[in-house]
N, C-alpha and C positions, 0 to 999 in steps of 0.2 A: 518747945523748938521753934527757934526764931531762923527766918531764912530772909537774908539780905537780897534783894535784887539790886544788882550792879546797874549806874545809871551811866553810860559812857559818853562823855561830853565831846568828844573828839569825835567829827564825821569825815570818815575818810570816802572819796569815791571806789566804786570797786575797780574801775578800771586800772587807778593805780598800783593795786596789789597784783593784777595782771600783768602789768607792764613791768614791774620789779620783777616777778617768776619768770617773764622771758629774758630780761636783762641777765639772769641768774643763770637760765638755761643757754643763752648766748656765750656767756663766760666760759662756761662747762664745756659746751661744744666746740668753741675755737681752742681751747686747752687740748682738749684730747684729740683735736683732729690734727693739730700741731704735733703733738707727740706721736700719733699713730703713723704721719706721714714720716717724721724722722726717723721711727721704730723700723718703717718699711724701707727706708733707703739704707740705713745699717744690715738689715736683713740683707738686703739683696747685695750689696759690697760683700758681705762675709759670706754668705751660702748661695748667690748667685741667683737667686730668686725664687719665688714660690711665697706664700705666705704665711707667717708667726701666728701664733695663739695670740699674742702680745698684740701684735697690729690688729688683727681680728676683734679683740677686747675693746680695743680704742676706738676704733672707727665704730664698732656697735654702740659704745656708749653717746659717741658724737651721733648718730643717726636717731637714736631714742630722744634726745635732746633736740633734735630736728622736729620731730613727731610732737613731743610736748609744746615746742614754740606755737605749731600750727594749731594744738589744740586749745591753747591760750588765747589766740588769735579767735580762734571760735567761739571761746567762751565770753569775749567781751561782748559779742553780737547779740546773747540774750538778755531778753528784757526784763523778766521777771525775777523779783527779788529771792522770793522762795527757791527758786533753781540756782541763784548764785549762792545763797546760804550751803546747798548742799554741795554745790561744786567747791567752794572756799573751805567746808569742811575735809573734803577730801585733799585738796592741796596743801592745806595744814597737817594733815595727818601725814599724807607723802614727803613733804619737806621736812618735818619731824623725825621720822622714820631714818631717812638719808642723815640728817643730823645725828642721831644717837648711834647708827651704824658707824658714822665716820670716828665718832670718838672711841667706841669699843675698839674698830679693827685698826684702825690707821691714825693714832691722835699727832702724828706729824705733819698730816697736811692740815695746818693750823688756817690756810685760807679758804679752802675749802669747807671748813667746819664754821669760820665766822661765817660765809656766805650762805650758805644754808641755814645756819642759827638765825641770821638778820630776816631771812626771806620767812621763815617760819614764824619768828615773832610777830613780823608786820602782817603777814596772813591772820595771825591771831585778832591784832589788833584791829582789823578790818573786818573780822568775823563777830567780833563784839558791836563794834559799828554799825555792821549790816542788820545786826538784832534789835537794835535801836530804831533804824530806820523802818524796819517791817512793823514794829508795834505802832510808830508813827503813821505809816500808812494804812493799817487797820481802822485807824479813828479818823481818815480822812475821806471826803467822796471822791470820785470821778467826775470829768466834766458832764458824762452821759447820765450817771448817778442823778447829778444837780439838775439836768435839763427834764429829766425824766419826772423827778419831784415835783418840778414847776409846773409842767405838762397836767400832773396828777390835782396840783392845790387849785388850778384855772377851772378844771372839771367841776369841782366841787362849790 
């Protein structure tokens, strides 16, 4: 059995993947916030007040996207590459799940399918790039380790 290891030549900064996810969440947030306001205004004119389930659903999706944006901003601040690998796996699984669900449930929303598919694909590419960066980091010494090795060499 021969196993080929994939060497990914493209090095992508992790922050770019998070920024692309933030932009996708902003697009979804604004779209559903707009649709929610329009649905609320129509419902208010037709029925005189109250909230419809359609309005609540659209506002809920907007709220979820806002929380995801805040989470992505916090993810950018994490310094460890292994933590980013775990987070990016989750991001990839999340965007891919939304992509597959949109294809199976509502094929007519082609823009959302393309948006989630592209973000999912970019997260996958970033994940492959991150795997190579983690392998390179294992083979290098930090400045503190170099300093300690120099101090150890002076004592002998």
